C-alpha positions in Angstrom: -14.1 29.4 70.3 -10.7 29.6 71.9 -7.8 27.8 70.3 -4.1 27.7 70.8 -2.7 26.0 67.6 0.9 26.6 66.8 0.5 27.7 63.2 3.9 29.4 63.1 5.9 26.7 64.6 7.0 23.6 62.7 4.3 23.8 60.0 5.2 27.4 58.8 8.2 26.7 56.6 6.8 23.4 55.0 3.5 25.3 54.3 5.5 28.2 52.6 7.5 25.6 50.7 4.2 23.7 49.6 2.8 27.0 48.4 5.9 27.8 46.4 5.8 24.4 44.8 2.1 24.9 43.9 2.8 28.3 42.3 5.8 27.0 40.3 3.8 23.9 39.1 0.8 26.2 38.2 3.0 28.5 36.2 4.7 25.6 34.4 1.3 24.2 33.5 0.1 27.6 32.2 3.3 27.9 30.1 3.3 24.4 28.6 -0.5 23.4 28.5 -2.2 26.7 28.6 -5.9 27.2 29.3 -8.9 25.6 27.5 -10.4 28.8 26.2 -14.1 28.8 25.5 -16.1 30.5 22.7 -16.1 33.7 24.8 -12.3 34.0 24.2 -12.0 32.3 20.7 -15.2 32.9 18.8 -17.1 30.2 16.7 -20.4 29.3 15.3 -23.8 30.3 16.7 -26.6 28.1 15.4 -30.3 28.9 16.3 -32.7 25.9 15.9 -36.4 25.4 16.7 -38.4 22.3 17.7 -42.1 21.4 17.7 -41.5 19.7 21.0 -38.4 21.3 22.4 -36.0 18.8 24.2 -34.1 19.9 27.4 -30.7 21.4 27.0 -28.9 18.5 28.6 -30.1 16.2 25.8 -29.2 18.5 23.0 -25.7 19.0 24.6 -25.2 15.3 24.7 -26.1 15.0 21.0 -23.9 17.9 19.9 -20.9 16.8 21.9 -20.6 13.8 19.6 -19.4 16.0 16.8 -17.9 19.0 18.6 -14.5 18.4 20.1 -14.7 21.1 22.8 -18.3 20.8 23.7 -20.8 23.6 23.2 -22.8 26.2 25.1 -26.6 25.4 24.9 -29.4 27.8 26.1 -33.1 28.1 25.6 -34.5 30.7 23.3 -38.2 31.6 23.3 -40.8 28.8 23.6 -39.4 26.5 21.0 -35.8 27.7 20.2 -32.4 26.6 21.4 -29.1 28.5 20.7 -26.0 26.4 20.2 -22.5 28.1 20.5 -19.5 26.1 19.4 -15.8 27.0 19.5 -15.3 25.7 15.9 -16.1 28.3 13.2 -15.8 26.2 10.1 -18.7 25.5 7.8 -18.0 21.8 8.0 -18.5 22.0 11.9 -21.7 23.8 11.5 -23.1 21.3 8.9 -22.0 18.4 11.3 -23.9 19.9 14.2 -27.1 20.5 12.1 -26.9 17.0 10.6 -26.5 15.2 13.9 -29.5 17.2 15.4 -31.7 16.4 12.3 -30.9 12.7 12.8 -31.8 12.8 16.4 -34.8 15.2 16.3 -37.1 14.9 13.3 -39.1 18.0 14.1 -36.0 20.3 14.2 -35.4 23.1 11.8 -32.5 25.8 11.5 -33.8 29.3 12.2 -30.4 30.9 11.7 -26.7 30.8 12.1 -23.8 33.2 12.1 -20.0 33.2 12.8 -19.1 35.3 15.8 -15.9 36.7 17.2 -14.6 36.5 20.8 -16.7 38.1 23.4 -13.6 38.5 25.5 -11.2 40.0 23.1 -7.6 41.1 23.6 -8.7 44.7 24.6 -11.0 43.5 27.3 -8.3 41.1 28.6 -5.8 43.9 28.7 -8.3 46.2 30.6 -8.9 43.4 33.1 -5.1 43.0 33.7 -4.8 46.8 34.0 -7.6 47.0 36.5 -6.2 44.2 38.7 -2.7 46.0 38.7 -4.3 49.3 39.6 -6.4 47.6 42.4 -3.2 45.9 43.7 -1.4 49.3 43.9 -4.3 50.8 45.6 -4.2 47.9 48.1 -0.6 48.5 48.7 -1.0 52.2 49.3 -4.0 51.8 51.7 -2.5 49.1 53.8 0.8 50.9 54.0 -1.1 54.0 55.4 -3.6 52.1 57.6 -1.0 49.4 58.9 2.6 49.3 57.8 4.4 48.7 54.4 5.4 45.1 55.3 1.7 44.3 56.0 0.9 45.7 52.6 3.4 43.7 50.7 2.4 40.3 52.5 -1.4 41.0 51.9 -0.8 41.1 48.1 1.2 37.9 48.1 -1.8 35.6 48.9 -3.8 37.2 46.2 -1.3 36.4 43.6 -0.9 33.0 45.0 -4.6 32.2 45.0 -5.1 33.4 41.4 -2.1 31.4 40.0 -3.1 28.2 41.8 -6.7 28.5 40.5 -5.5 29.0 36.9 -3.1 26.2 37.4 -6.0 23.9 38.4 -7.8 24.8 35.1 -4.8 24.3 33.1 -4.2 20.8 34.7 -7.9 19.8 34.1 -8.3 21.6 30.8 -11.8 22.5 31.9 -13.3 24.9 29.4 -13.4 28.6 30.6 -15.5 31.5 29.5 -16.1 35.1 30.6 -17.5 34.0 34.0 -14.0 32.7 34.8 -12.7 36.4 34.9 -15.5 37.2 37.3 -14.5 34.2 39.5 -10.9 35.3 39.6 -11.7 38.9 40.6 -14.1 37.4 43.4 -11.2 35.3 44.6 -9.1 38.3 44.9 -11.7 40.0 47.0 -12.3 37.0 49.2 -8.6 36.3 49.8 -8.0 40.0 50.7 -10.8 39.9 53.2 -9.4 36.8 55.1 -6.0 38.2 55.1 -6.9 41.6 56.3 -9.0 40.2 59.3 -5.8 38.5 60.5 -3.5 41.4 59.9 -5.8 43.8 61.6 -5.8 41.7 64.7 -2.0 41.4 64.5 -1.9 45.2 64.2 -3.9 45.5 67.4 -1.6 43.0 69.2 1.6 44.6 67.9 2.2 46.5 71.1 2.7 43.1 72.9 5.6 42.2 70.4 8.5 42.7 73.0 6.6 40.6 75.4 5.6 37.6 73.3 8.0 37.8 70.3 6.9 37.6 66.6 6.1 33.9 66.6 3.7 33.8 69.6 2.2 37.2 68.6 1.3 35.9 65.1 0.0 32.7 66.5 -2.2 34.6 69.0 -3.6 36.7 66.2 -4.4 33.8 63.9 -6.1 31.9 66.8 -8.1 34.9 67.9 -9.7 35.1 64.4 -9.8 31.5 63.6 -13.5 31.0 64.4 -14.4 34.0 62.2 -12.2 32.6 59.3 -13.7 29.2 59.7 -17.3 30.5 59.7 -16.6 32.8 56.7 -15.1 29.9 54.8 -18.0 27.4 55.5 -20.7 29.9 54.7 -19.2 30.6 51.3 -17.9 27.1 50.7 -21.3 25.2 51.0 -23.2 27.2 48.4 -20.2 27.0 46.0 -20.1 23.2 46.5 -23.9 23.1 45.6 -23.0 25.1 42.4 -20.3 22.5 41.5 -22.8 19.6 42.1 -26.0 21.0 40.6 -24.9 24.1 38.6 -24.5 22.2 35.4 -22.0 23.0 32.5 -22.9 26.7 32.2 -21.6 27.5 35.9 -18.9 24.8 35.9 -15.9 27.1 35.3 -17.2 29.8 37.7 -18.1 27.3 40.5 -14.9 25.3 40.4 -12.8 28.4 40.2 -14.6 29.7 43.3 -14.1 26.3 45.1 -10.4 26.3 44.5 -10.1 30.0 45.3 -11.8 29.8 48.6 -9.8 26.8 49.7 -6.5 28.4 48.6 -7.6 31.7 50.0 -8.2 30.3 53.5 -4.9 28.4 53.4 -2.9 31.4 52.2 -4.3 33.8 54.7 -3.4 31.5 57.5 0.0 30.3 56.4 1.4 32.2 53.4 0.6 35.9 54.6 1.4 35.4 58.2 4.4 33.1 57.4 5.7 35.8 55.1 5.4 38.4 58.0 7.3 36.1 60.3 10.0 35.3 57.9 10.5 38.9 57.0 10.6 40.0 60.6 13.1 37.3 61.6 15.4 38.4 58.7 15.0 42.1 59.2 13.2 43.2 62.4 13.6 46.9 61.6 
């Protein structure tokens, strides 16, 4: 598929401004609203119940949500058991959950309960942050050696952009997040980097034609030459993620929606943010 879309013409600076606005809004939301942390981050009550005729998890979740403010994680256990995890760790909350279940299901009995701490503690969050920083430094070094320093810097910018935008979306919607959210963010980083590197690698190959075409035309040619691959990669990952959003249920909700926002933002940032940054940097300082 041959295209000749002028990405670096009039749309370039409005696209960069739009991305900057999104990042500022996302950071503001994170500062003032924060994230709706699930039991993996906060800890809470774990209640194990058993039934003679076990209902499905959706029905149990609907019943429990009437007395649990932030919802609950429901999962099957064995042939007759169900494990209920709630963010609230008080005894009153546990008794309320048991009571509402007993009123709805006459054959239910409590098999056990305990108060648990957060699965994703402060140490794990710090280790994740350190891991991301080390990965970004490694990316900077590799792309500087493989391409050039300015390519290395602009390849990291979309990664930060995509992660912040995804977190801003979750702050805005207050969708509950768990440990799978961290996995989604790390996946977004890898996906965004892949899209960006494809375009920058083609730009590197075309760089010898810079005196002939100029930076704007050269970047446009590189984007258009890789556009079909970018679209195919986006669609083949987007369709399964949309299916997860629709049919994945509450357990996969945070992961699937984080991936959805990340794929959309990653495709947009690789076409406009990374390449737009290259153009603006070159126009300001060619050497």
